[in-house]
C-alpha positions in Angstrom: 0.0 0.0 0.1 1.2 3.4 -0.7 1.0 6.6 1.3 -1.3 8.3 -1.1 -3.8 5.3 -0.8 -4.1 5.8 3.0 -7.6 7.1 4.1 -9.3 7.9 7.3 -11.1 4.7 7.2 -7.7 2.7 6.9 -6.2 4.8 9.7 -9.1 4.3 12.1 -9.0 0.5 11.4 -5.2 0.5 12.1 -5.5 2.3 15.4 -8.8 0.4 16.3 -11.0 3.4 16.5 -14.5 3.8 15.4 -15.3 6.7 13.1 -17.8 8.9 14.9 -18.6 12.6 15.0 -16.1 12.9 18.0 -13.2 11.0 16.5 -13.6 12.4 12.8 -12.0 15.7 13.5 -8.9 14.2 15.2 -8.7 11.6 12.4 -8.9 14.3 9.8 -5.9 15.9 11.4 -3.6 13.0 12.2 -3.2 11.5 8.7 -2.0 14.8 7.0 0.1 15.5 10.0 1.9 12.1 9.8 2.5 12.5 6.1 3.9 16.0 6.7 6.1 14.6 9.5 7.5 11.8 7.3 8.3 14.3 4.4 9.8 16.9 6.7 11.8 14.2 8.5 13.1 12.5 5.3 13.4 15.7 3.2 11.2 14.0 0.5 8.2 15.6 -1.1 4.9 14.0 0.2 4.3 12.4 -3.3 7.6 10.9 -3.2 6.9 8.9 -0.1 5.0 6.5 -2.4 8.2 5.3 -3.8 9.0 3.5 -0.5 6.9 0.4 0.3 7.3 0.6 4.1 6.5 4.4 4.4 2.8 3.6 4.7 3.6 1.8 7.8 5.6 4.6 9.2 2.6 7.0 8.5 0.2 4.6 10.1 2.3 4.2 13.2 2.6 8.0 13.5 -1.1 8.3 13.0 -1.4 6.0 16.1 1.0 7.8 18.2 -0.7 11.3 17.3 -4.1 9.9 18.1 -3.1 8.2 21.3 -0.9 11.0 22.7 -2.8 13.9 21.3 0.3 16.0 21.2 2.5 17.3 18.4 4.9 19.2 20.7 8.2 18.3 22.0 8.1 16.6 25.4 11.0 15.9 27.6 12.1 12.3 27.2 9.8 11.7 24.2 10.6 8.4 22.5 9.8 8.0 18.9 8.5 4.5 17.9 11.7 2.7 17.0 10.3 0.9 14.0 8.9 4.3 12.7 12.2 6.0 13.3 14.1 3.1 11.5 12.0 3.4 8.4 12.3 7.2 8.2 16.1 7.1 8.9 16.5 4.8 5.8 15.1 7.4 3.6 16.4 10.6 5.1 17.8 12.5 2.2 17.9 15.9 3.8 21.0 15.1 5.8 23.1 14.2 2.8 25.1 17.0 1.6 24.6 17.9 -2.1 21.8 15.4 -2.5 18.7 16.3 -4.4 15.8 13.6 -4.7 14.7 13.1 -8.3 11.3 11.4 -8.6 11.1 8.4 -10.8 8.6 8.3 -13.5 
C-alpha cells in the first residue's frame, strides 16, 4: 500500500478507533500531520513517499502515536517509535550534503 492510498478509514482501522462525530475531526488531522512529519523528516516531497513500500507503515504508526498522545509538541524524554524511526532514517535525504531527490517516472 502506498501513502497516497491511505484514508481516514484505513487509519481508523489500524488504530482500532470507530469513526464517529467525535473522532472524525481528530482523524482528519492525524493523517496529513503524519504525512507531513514523514516528508519533513526525510526531506522528501509528500508525493515521493509513495516510492518506498514501508513508508505507509511509518505513516500509520505515527497516526497511532498522534491519536493516542494527542500532542504534536516536543516533550522531555519523548521516545519515537523505534520501527517508525528506523523506516524514516532509511530514507532521510535531507541530511546528505549535495543530495537532491529526483522522482522516478
